[in-house]
C-alpha positions as CSV (number, residue, x, y, z in Angstrom):
1,M,-27.7,-107.9,-38.9
2,T,-26.4,-104.3,-39.0
3,R,-23.0,-103.9,-40.6
4,T,-20.6,-101.2,-39.2
5,A,-18.7,-99.3,-41.8
6,K,-15.0,-100.0,-41.6
7,T,-12.3,-97.3,-41.6
8,P,-10.5,-97.4,-45.0
9,A,-7.0,-98.9,-45.1
10,S,-4.0,-96.7,-44.6
11,V,-2.5,-95.2,-47.8
12,V,1.3,-95.0,-48.6
13,L,1.9,-91.5,-49.8
14,G,5.6,-91.8,-50.6
15,E,8.9,-92.4,-49.0
16,V,11.3,-90.0,-47.3
17,E,15.0,-90.4,-46.9
18,L,16.9,-88.9,-44.0
19,P,20.7,-88.6,-44.6
20,E,21.2,-87.2,-41.1
21,G,18.4,-89.1,-39.4
22,V,16.6,-85.8,-38.9
23,L,13.1,-85.1,-40.3
24,L,11.8,-81.7,-41.0
25,I,8.1,-81.0,-41.4
26,L,6.7,-77.7,-42.8
27,D,4.3,-76.3,-45.3
28,P,6.0,-76.2,-48.7
29,G,4.1,-73.1,-49.7
30,L,6.0,-71.3,-46.9
31,A,9.3,-72.8,-47.9
32,R,10.7,-69.5,-49.2
33,F,10.8,-68.3,-45.6
34,W,13.1,-71.3,-44.7
35,R,16.5,-69.9,-45.3
36,H,18.4,-73.0,-44.2
37,D,22.0,-72.1,-43.4
38,A,21.9,-68.6,-44.9
39,E,21.2,-65.4,-43.1
40,P,17.7,-66.0,-41.7
41,A,16.3,-62.7,-43.0
42,S,12.8,-62.6,-44.5
43,P,12.6,-62.8,-48.4
44,R,10.0,-60.0,-48.4
45,K,11.6,-57.0,-50.0
46,K,10.4,-54.4,-47.4
47,A,10.7,-56.6,-44.4
48,P,12.4,-54.8,-41.5
49,A,15.7,-55.9,-40.0
50,E,15.4,-58.5,-37.2
51,Y,17.7,-59.7,-34.5
52,D,18.2,-62.8,-32.4
53,L,18.9,-62.7,-28.6
54,R,20.4,-65.3,-26.3
55,L,19.3,-65.4,-22.7
56,A,22.2,-65.3,-20.2
57,G,22.7,-65.5,-16.5
58,P,22.4,-68.1,-13.8
59,D,18.6,-68.4,-14.2
60,A,18.6,-67.9,-18.0
61,E,16.8,-71.2,-19.0
62,A,14.4,-71.2,-16.1
63,A,13.5,-67.5,-16.9
64,G,13.1,-68.4,-20.6
65,R,10.7,-71.3,-19.8
66,A,8.7,-68.9,-17.5
67,Y,8.7,-66.2,-20.2
68,D,7.4,-68.8,-22.6
69,R,8.0,-67.0,-25.9
70,E,10.0,-69.6,-27.8
71,F,10.1,-73.4,-27.9
72,D,13.9,-73.2,-27.1
73,P,13.8,-71.2,-23.8
74,R,17.4,-70.1,-24.3
75,F,16.7,-67.6,-27.2
76,L,14.4,-64.9,-28.5
77,F,14.3,-65.2,-32.3
78,D,13.1,-62.8,-35.0
79,R,12.8,-59.6,-33.0
80,E,12.4,-56.3,-34.8
81,D,13.3,-54.1,-31.9
82,A,16.2,-55.8,-30.1
83,A,16.4,-53.1,-27.3
84,E,12.8,-53.3,-26.6
85,A,12.9,-57.1,-26.5
86,A,15.9,-57.1,-24.1
87,E,14.2,-54.5,-21.9
88,H,10.9,-56.3,-21.7
89,F,12.6,-59.6,-20.7
90,A,14.7,-57.8,-18.1
91,G,11.5,-56.3,-16.6
92,F,9.9,-59.8,-16.6
93,A,13.0,-61.4,-15.0
94,R,13.1,-58.7,-12.2
95,E,9.5,-59.1,-11.5
96,R,9.8,-62.9,-11.1
97,G,13.0,-62.8,-9.2
98,F,15.2,-64.4,-12.0
99,D,18.9,-63.5,-12.4
100,A,18.9,-63.4,-16.2
101,R,19.2,-61.1,-19.1
102,A,18.8,-61.1,-22.9
103,E,21.8,-60.3,-25.0
104,V,21.7,-59.4,-28.7
105,L,23.8,-61.9,-30.7
106,P,26.3,-60.4,-33.1
107,E,25.2,-62.8,-35.8
108,R,21.8,-64.2,-36.4
109,V,21.1,-68.0,-35.9
110,P,20.5,-69.8,-39.2
111,H,17.4,-71.9,-39.4
112,T,19.3,-75.2,-39.6
113,E,21.1,-74.4,-36.4
114,R,17.7,-73.4,-34.8
115,A,16.5,-76.9,-35.8
116,R,19.4,-78.6,-34.1
117,L,18.9,-76.4,-31.1
118,A,15.2,-77.3,-31.0
119,L,16.2,-81.0,-31.0
120,E,18.5,-80.4,-28.1
121,A,15.9,-78.4,-26.1
122,G,13.1,-80.9,-26.8
123,G,15.1,-84.1,-26.3
124,G,14.7,-85.2,-30.0
125,L,11.5,-83.5,-31.0
126,G,11.2,-79.7,-31.3
127,V,9.7,-76.6,-33.0
128,A,12.1,-74.6,-35.2
129,K,11.1,-71.0,-35.8
130,Y,11.7,-69.6,-39.2
131,N,10.8,-66.0,-40.0
132,G,8.0,-66.1,-37.3
133,L,6.7,-69.4,-38.7
134,W,6.9,-72.9,-37.1
135,A,8.4,-76.1,-38.5
136,V,8.7,-79.3,-36.5
137,V,12.0,-81.3,-36.4
138,A,12.4,-84.9,-35.2
139,G,15.7,-86.7,-34.6
140,A,17.1,-90.1,-33.8
141,L,15.5,-91.6,-37.0
142,P,17.1,-94.2,-39.3
143,R,19.6,-92.9,-41.9
144,G,20.2,-96.0,-44.0
145,R,16.7,-96.7,-45.4
146,A,13.6,-94.9,-46.7
147,L,10.7,-94.4,-44.4
148,Q,7.1,-94.7,-45.6
149,V,4.9,-91.6,-45.3
150,V,1.4,-93.0,-44.6
151,G,-2.0,-91.3,-44.6
152,M,-4.3,-92.8,-41.9
153,P,-7.9,-92.2,-42.9
154,M,-10.8,-90.9,-40.8
155,P,-13.7,-93.5,-40.4
156,P,-16.6,-93.1,-42.8
157,G,-19.2,-90.5,-42.0
158,E,-19.0,-86.8,-41.3
159,F,-15.3,-86.5,-42.0
160,G,-14.8,-89.5,-44.3
161,G,-12.1,-88.9,-46.9
162,R,-9.9,-86.9,-44.6
163,W,-6.7,-88.0,-42.9
164,R,-6.9,-88.7,-39.2
165,S,-3.1,-88.4,-39.2
166,I,-0.1,-88.7,-41.5
167,D,2.6,-90.9,-40.1
168,V,6.3,-91.3,-41.0
169,V,6.6,-95.0,-40.1
170,V,9.9,-96.3,-38.7
171,D,8.5,-99.8,-37.6
172,G,5.1,-100.7,-38.7
173,E,5.0,-103.9,-36.6
174,A,6.1,-102.5,-33.4
175,K,3.5,-101.5,-30.7
176,A,3.7,-97.9,-29.4
177,V,3.4,-97.7,-25.6
178,R,4.1,-93.9,-25.1
179,S,4.3,-90.7,-27.0
180,E,5.5,-87.1,-26.7
181,E,4.0,-84.1,-28.5
182,V,4.8,-80.6,-29.6
183,A,2.5,-77.9,-31.1
184,G,3.3,-77.8,-33.8
185,V,3.8,-77.3,-37.6
186,M,2.3,-74.1,-39.1
187,V,0.2,-74.6,-42.3
188,D,-1.0,-71.8,-44.5
189,H,-1.4,-73.5,-47.8
190,G,-3.1,-76.8,-46.6
191,Q,0.0,-78.9,-47.4
192,L,2.8,-80.7,-45.7
193,L,6.3,-81.5,-46.7
194,F,8.3,-84.3,-45.1
195,A,12.1,-83.8,-45.8
196,G,15.5,-84.5,-44.4
197,L,17.0,-81.5,-42.7
198,G,20.0,-81.4,-45.0
199,P,18.1,-82.0,-48.3
200,M,15.7,-79.2,-47.4
201,G,18.5,-76.8,-48.2
202,H,18.1,-77.7,-51.9
203,F,14.4,-76.9,-52.1
204,R,13.8,-73.9,-54.4
205,M,10.6,-71.8,-54.5
206,W,10.0,-69.3,-57.3
207,E,13.6,-70.1,-58.6
208,P,13.2,-72.1,-61.9
209,E,15.7,-75.0,-62.3
210,D,15.6,-74.6,-66.1
211,G,14.9,-70.9,-66.4
212,L,11.4,-71.6,-67.7
213,A,7.9,-71.0,-66.3
214,D,4.2,-71.7,-67.3
215,Y,1.7,-68.8,-67.3
216,V,-1.9,-70.2,-67.2
217,F,-5.4,-68.8,-66.7
218,H,-8.9,-70.1,-66.1
219,G,-12.4,-69.0,-65.5
220,R,-15.7,-68.3,-67.2
221,D,-14.2,-65.8,-69.6
222,A,-11.0,-67.8,-70.2
223,P,-11.8,-69.5,-73.5
224,A,-12.7,-66.3,-75.3
225,L,-9.7,-64.5,-73.9
226,A,-7.4,-67.3,-75.0
227,K,-8.7,-67.0,-78.5
228,E,-8.2,-63.3,-78.6
229,L,-4.6,-63.5,-77.2
230,G,-3.5,-66.7,-79.0
231,A,-3.1,-68.7,-75.9
232,S,-3.2,-72.5,-76.0
233,D,-5.9,-74.7,-74.6
234,L,-4.0,-76.7,-72.0
235,G,-6.9,-79.0,-71.0
236,G,-8.8,-79.2,-67.8
237,G,-10.1,-75.7,-68.1
238,L,-6.7,-74.2,-68.3
239,F,-5.3,-71.9,-71.0
240,G,-2.0,-70.1,-71.4
241,W,1.6,-70.8,-72.3
242,R,4.0,-73.5,-71.2
243,D,7.8,-73.4,-71.1
244,L,8.3,-69.7,-71.4
245,P,11.7,-68.3,-70.8
246,L,11.4,-66.0,-67.7
247,E,12.3,-62.9,-69.7
248,R,9.2,-63.6,-71.9
249,V,6.6,-64.1,-69.2
250,G,5.9,-60.3,-69.0
251,E,5.1,-60.3,-72.8
252,K,2.2,-62.7,-72.0
253,A,1.3,-61.5,-68.6
254,T,1.0,-57.8,-69.1
255,P,-1.6,-57.7,-72.0
256,L,-3.5,-60.5,-70.2
257,Q,-3.8,-58.6,-66.9
258,E,-4.6,-55.4,-68.7
259,R,-7.5,-57.0,-70.6
260,I,-8.8,-58.7,-67.4
261,E,-8.8,-55.4,-65.4
262,K,-10.2,-53.3,-68.3
263,D,-13.4,-55.4,-68.6
264,S,-13.4,-57.0,-65.2
265,L,-13.3,-60.5,-66.7
266,A,-14.0,-63.6,-64.7
267,V,-10.5,-65.0,-65.2
268,G,-8.0,-66.3,-62.7
269,V,-4.2,-66.4,-63.4
270,D,-1.5,-68.6,-62.1
271,Y,2.3,-68.1,-62.6
272,R,4.1,-71.4,-62.4
273,P,7.9,-71.2,-62.5
274,H,9.6,-74.6,-63.0
275,C,10.8,-74.7,-59.4
276,N,10.6,-77.5,-56.8
277,L,7.4,-76.2,-55.4
278,E,5.6,-76.1,-58.7
279,K,7.0,-79.6,-59.6
280,L,5.5,-80.7,-56.3
281,N,2.2,-79.0,-56.9
282,A,2.0,-80.5,-60.4
283,G,2.5,-83.9,-58.9
284,L,-0.2,-83.2,-56.3
285,R,-2.6,-82.1,-59.0
286,A,-2.1,-85.3,-60.9
287,S,-2.4,-87.6,-57.8
288,A,-5.6,-89.2,-56.6
289,E,-4.2,-89.1,-53.1
290,D,-3.0,-85.5,-53.4
291,A,0.6,-86.6,-52.8
292,A,3.9,-86.4,-54.7
293,S,7.6,-86.9,-54.2
294,L,10.7,-84.9,-55.2
295,V,14.4,-85.8,-55.0
296,L,16.5,-83.1,-53.3
297,D,20.3,-83.6,-53.2
298,G,19.8,-87.3,-53.9
299,A,17.2,-87.9,-51.1
300,R,13.5,-88.4,-51.5
301,V,11.0,-86.0,-49.9
302,V,7.2,-86.3,-49.8
303,G,4.6,-83.5,-50.1
304,C,0.9,-83.9,-49.7
305,G,-2.4,-82.1,-48.9
306,N,-3.4,-82.4,-45.3
307,R,-7.1,-82.4,-46.1
308,W,-7.9,-80.2,-43.2
309,G,-6.7,-76.8,-44.4
310,D,-4.7,-74.3,-42.5
311,G,-3.7,-74.0,-38.8
312,V,-1.2,-75.3,-36.4
313,F,-1.0,-79.1,-36.2
314,A,0.5,-81.0,-33.3
315,V,3.3,-83.5,-34.1
316,S,4.0,-86.5,-31.9
317,R,6.7,-89.1,-31.6
318,H,5.7,-92.6,-30.6
319,F,8.0,-95.1,-28.8
320,D,7.8,-98.9,-28.2
321,A,8.6,-100.6,-24.8
322,K,12.4,-100.5,-25.5
323,G,12.2,-96.7,-26.0
324,R,12.7,-96.9,-29.8
325,V,10.9,-94.4,-32.0
326,V,8.4,-96.4,-34.1
327,R,6.6,-93.4,-35.8
328,V,6.4,-89.7,-36.1
329,R,2.8,-88.5,-36.5
330,V,1.2,-85.3,-37.6
331,E,-2.1,-85.1,-35.7
332,L,-4.8,-83.9,-38.1
333,G,-8.3,-85.1,-37.4
334,T,-8.3,-84.4,-33.7
335,E,-11.5,-83.8,-31.7
336,E,-10.5,-80.1,-31.6
337,R,-10.0,-79.9,-35.2
338,Q,-13.3,-81.5,-35.9
339,R,-15.0,-79.0,-33.7
340,L,-13.2,-76.1,-35.5
341,L,-14.3,-77.4,-38.9
342,R,-17.9,-77.9,-37.8
343,R,-17.8,-74.3,-36.6
344,M,-16.5,-73.1,-39.9
345,Q,-18.9,-75.1,-41.9
346,L,-21.8,-74.0,-39.9
347,R,-21.0,-70.3,-40.3
348,Q,-21.0,-70.7,-44.1
349,R,-24.6,-72.1,-44.1
350,G,-27.7,-70.1,-44.4
351,A,-30.1,-68.7,-41.8
352,I,-33.6,-67.2,-41.9
353,V,-33.8,-63.5,-40.9
354,T,-36.7,-61.0,-41.2
355,R,-36.6,-58.0,-43.5
356,A,-37.3,-55.9,-40.3
357,I,-33.7,-56.8,-39.4
358,L,-32.2,-56.9,-42.9
359,D,-33.8,-53.8,-44.5
360,D,-35.2,-51.7,-41.6
361,G,-32.1,-52.0,-39.3
362,E,-33.9,-53.6,-36.3
363,P,-31.5,-55.4,-34.1
364,I,-31.6,-59.2,-33.6
365,R,-33.4,-59.9,-30.3
366,F,-34.5,-63.5,-30.7
367,A,-32.8,-66.5,-32.1
368,E,-34.1,-70.1,-32.5
369,R,-32.4,-73.1,-33.9
370,M,-34.7,-75.5,-35.8
371,K,-33.9,-78.8,-37.6
372,P,-32.1,-77.9,-40.8
373,S,-34.0,-78.6,-43.9
374,N,-30.9,-79.3,-46.1
375,A,-27.2,-79.4,-46.0
376,Q,-26.9,-75.7,-46.7
377,D,-29.3,-74.8,-44.0
378,S,-28.0,-73.9,-40.4
379,G,-31.4,-74.3,-38.9
380,W,-31.1,-70.8,-37.3
381,A,-33.9,-68.2,-37.5
382,F,-33.6,-64.6,-36.3
383,S,-36.2,-62.0,-35.5
384,S,-36.4,-58.6,-33.9
385,G,-39.6,-58.9,-31.9
386,V,-41.4,-56.2,-33.8
387,E,-42.8,-58.7,-36.3
388,D,-46.4,-60.0,-35.6
389,A,-47.8,-63.4,-36.6
390,A,-49.2,-62.1,-39.9
391,Y,-45.8,-60.6,-40.8
392,M,-44.1,-63.9,-40.2
393,K,-46.6,-65.9,-42.3
394,K,-45.7,-63.8,-45.4
395,A,-42.8,-65.5,-47.2
396,S,-41.5,-62.3,-48.7
397,N,-40.7,-61.0,-45.3
398,L,-38.2,-63.7,-44.6
399,V,-34.8,-63.9,-46.3
400,V,-32.0,-66.5,-46.3
401,V,-28.6,-65.1,-45.6
402,S,-25.3,-66.6,-44.6
403,L,-24.5,-66.8,-40.9
404,R,-21.1,-65.3,-41.7
405,S,-22.8,-62.1,-43.1
406,L,-24.9,-61.8,-40.0
407,L,-21.9,-62.1,-37.7
408,G,-20.5,-59.0,-39.5
409,R,-23.3,-57.0,-38.1
410,C,-24.0,-58.8,-34.8
411,K,-20.8,-60.5,-33.5
412,E,-22.6,-61.4,-30.3
413,L,-24.3,-64.3,-32.2
414,D,-21.0,-66.2,-32.4
415,A,-21.3,-67.3,-28.7
416,I,-24.7,-69.2,-29.3
417,L,-24.4,-70.6,-32.9
418,D,-23.1,-74.0,-31.8
419,A,-26.2,-74.6,-29.6
420,P,-28.2,-77.7,-30.4
421,V,-31.5,-77.9,-32.4
422,G,-34.3,-76.7,-30.2
423,A,-32.3,-73.9,-28.5
424,V,-34.0,-70.5,-28.1
425,F,-32.3,-67.3,-27.1
426,R,-33.2,-63.7,-26.4
427,R,-31.0,-60.6,-26.3
428,E,-30.1,-59.2,-22.9
429,G,-27.7,-56.4,-22.7
430,D,-24.7,-57.1,-25.0
431,G,-25.4,-60.8,-25.4
432,F,-27.9,-63.5,-25.7
433,I,-29.3,-65.7,-22.9
434,P,-31.5,-68.9,-23.1
435,D,-35.2,-68.0,-23.5
436,V,-37.0,-70.5,-21.1
């Protein structure tokens, strides 16, 4: 009897506490852009001034929905040129017959207020914009108890070991009968942070809690460089200095960087101030599940790797038959995400190309996908049509290169690379068509 591999059990990643009953989900690596209740300006030193606008007039909300620039249709946030933004919206409103206008606000809208406005606009689930990035906010959640953050694994196979979703569980026994979804939380560092809206105001990035930092380095040339500079062996392939006062970091960093640049050493460096982000990352590095917890203003928050990398991930809220929220879910291993990852992985694999193309500059005119010979092989083979049978039999005339490098010189290939084994194409005009 054939046994079917079972999906692994769910994994508790930690517990989150929500003093206000409001959950905020964002990428902790982007947390410095979350300004909470302060002026919502970018922390980048040379960032231009920005403005927020409110839509006004009898048709303001309807016009905002049709304009479709923000989750909350009543506002336009983070605009560099307020006059241009107002003029563009006015032109749109006139063209569509809306009686509405955009007015520049005298003061900008803090990120906490944007989160509350998003909850209002989305009926309890919304997207809060912060310095051009997206966080998701969910309301009407329990205040008096901790909620488990649970990783729901993908089944064994192609994507085994990744999360299908990460859920904040309100009632693990209740049956969900309907859901609502927003798109979504923006991720740029492969991580997610689940925190109460209020406690998030106490998250500090690049600001050491104790005035100290670690400065570490790694790589092929790191051991010899550590011996030369008197750095400590910190284990795990890391070298450097721990618990440096901030004013002394430069004493170690400057000669290290100069030495690396002078001899082009194979060394990577990492500045780790003792801030909330580094404390979280240290916990992630030490965790088999790539998850860790912090306490912010007396409330627990949970950070974890999402196991799918960067992108925008939908977040859904699930209800039981009585209309109660039973879980909030970050949708990770969706069919669309699987397709995207397959595309990325394929383009990192090798393909056979003739030297007539690679060295002599002949264009790619023919493409065939064969059965891959190993995990690094895409199965694709490309020729120009000038090669004869004798040429093709000589191994030295064939070279394996990455599909990504070929796309750099022939972007038209991208449209056919997902074709199945057995597909054959020929160039026609600016693209490729099946060669039947």
